[in-house]
N, C-alpha and C positions, 0 to 999 in steps of 0.2 A: 918539497912535497913529501907528504907523510904516507908511507906504505904500511898497510896493516899487515900484521903477521897473523896467519891462520895456523891453527894448531894441526890441521890435517884431518880433523874429525868430520865425518860426514853426518848429516842429520839421520836419525834413526828411521824415520818414516817418510816415504815419498807419496804424496797425494796425487792420484790420477783422476782427472775429470772424465767420467764414463758417459756422460750425457751426449757428447758429440759422436762417440763411437756407436751408441745405441741408435741415434738418428740415422747414421749411415747404414746400419744394418737393416733398419726398417725401410729405408729408401731402396736398398738393393732388393729386399723381399718384395716390395710393391712393383719394382721394375720387372722382376722375373715373373710375377704373377700376371701382369698386364701383357707381357710379350710372349707368354706360353702359347704355343701352337698345338692344339689337341689333335692327335693323329686320328685318322678314321679307324673304325673297328676292323680288326683283322678278319679276313674271310668274307668281307662284304664285297663280293664281286658282282659286276653287272654282266650276267650271263644270259645270252639269248638262246633259249631252248627251241627246238623245232616244234612246230604245231603238231598236236596229237592227231594221229590218224584215226579212222573210224574203228579199226580193230583195237586200238589202244584205249579208246573211250569205253568200249564195251566191257573191257577187262576191269575197269575201275568201278568197284561197288561202293555206293554211298552207305555210310553207316546207318543202321536203322534208327529212326527217330520215334520215340514214344512220347505222346502228348498227354499231359496231365493238366486238366483244367479244374481250378478250385473256385467255386462260386460262393459268394458271401451273401448273408442275409443283410438286412438294413442295419442291425446292431453290430455287425462285424464278425459274427459267429459263422461257422461253416454251414452252408446250405446244401451243397452237393459236391461230389468228386466225380469227374468225368475222365475216363481213360480211353483214349483213341476213339472218342465219340460215343462211348457206352457209359451210362451212369453206374457208379458203384456205391454199395451202402456204407463202406468204411475204409479206413486206411489198411486194415488187415486184408481186405479183399484186393486192394491195390497191390499190396506186397505179393499176394498169391498170384495175381496176374503177371507181375514182373518175373516171379520165380518160374512160372510156367513158360513164359516167353524165352527167358535166358537159359534155363536148364543148367547143364554142366559145361556148356560151351565157353571155354575161357576166352577165345577170340571174340565172341559175341559180347561177353562182359566188358572187354576193353573197348570195343568199337560202338556199342550201343549208347545212345544219348537220349536223356529224358529232357523234355522241354516243359517247364512248369509255367503255366499261365494262370495267375491269380487275380482276382478282383482287387481294385484299388483299396477298398475299405476292409479287406479281410484281415483278421488278427494275424500277427506275425507267427504266433505259435503254430497255427495250422500249416503255414508254409514250411516251418521246421519239421513238423510231423511228416509232411510229404517227402521232404528230403531224406529223413530218417528211414522211412519205409521203402524208398526206392534204392537207397545206396547199400543196404545190407541189414543183417540181423544176427542175433546170437543164437547158437544152437541150444537145444534143450539142457545141455550140461552147464550152460552159462559161461563157458570159457572159450569156446570156439566161435570165431567170427566168420560169417559167410558174406563175402562181398558180392554185390549184385551189379549195379550200374555205376561206373566211375565217372562218367561225364554227365553233368547236369547244367542245363542253361535256363535262363529265365526270359520270358518275353518282357519287353519294356512296359513299365507301368502306364496304365491309361487312367487319367483322372475320371471321377464320376461324370457321366453324361458325355464323355468324349470318345 
């Protein structure tokens, strides 16, 4: 039997096959993703509060709601602005009505809510004009912003004839 004699020199480079290792890592990643149990949101308690008594209900004031109706012409232009059931000639008149209602009352500014009801075919720029005029304005110096109503909501759109 012939025995080979090795010189004791090791090869300079060892090749490792990384493909099986990457496969195992992706399998572990998929396993942990599929078995993850998402915890409930903290602070989400099922608390049963007592029913409000009559005196408690009387103390709760509903925020004042200001209704603005924008009526469109057939071509989509603005036909009329109606504020709380009264027609107004322009958006500037709408702003003056809001300013006279709000005044300098900061609590009223925060709690008041404007509901904008516009016709389905009204051009969008008129709705933006209404939002701009009820939310605030710039002072005469052009630098100071005066905030009016912070809460604005919209009625759901009604298609023509509906």
